[in-house]
N, C-alpha and C positions, 0 to 999 in steps of 0.2 A: 503494500499500499504506498502510496507517495505522500508528501506533505500537504497537499494540495488535496487529494482525497479526505487525507484525513481531520483537515479543516474544516473542508465543506461538509462531512459528516456528524463534527461537535458541532456546527454553528446550526445547522438543519435538529440536532436534537436539544441543543438549549436553547431554538427556539420555539419548538413544539413546546419543551417544557413551560418556558416561559408564557406561551402564547394558554397553554392550559391553566397556568396558574392564575391569570389574568379573566378567562373566563367563568374558570368553575369555582378557584380556590384554592386552599391551600390542603382539602381532603382528601384529595387524588394523590398529591404527591406526596404525603403520608404513607398513604395506605402502597403504592407503590415502591417505596424508599424500602418497608417491610416486606415486601416479595421480593427486594431486587439483593434483601438481606437474606431471606430466607433461600435462596438460588445458588449465593456465594456458598453458605454453608450446603448445602446439596453437593455439587460443584467440588468443594473443597472435601468430602465426603468421597467421594467418586475416584478423588486422583490420587 
């Protein structure tokens, strides 16, 4: 992955999170954060 692709994907991700925050509030971000940490623990277990 080149730097320009990584920067573009990061910008889209941050833009999507920002849009979600401004449209729906921070409840979704808390839920997504908890699910992300669950995914990290699951992936670490299978490593």
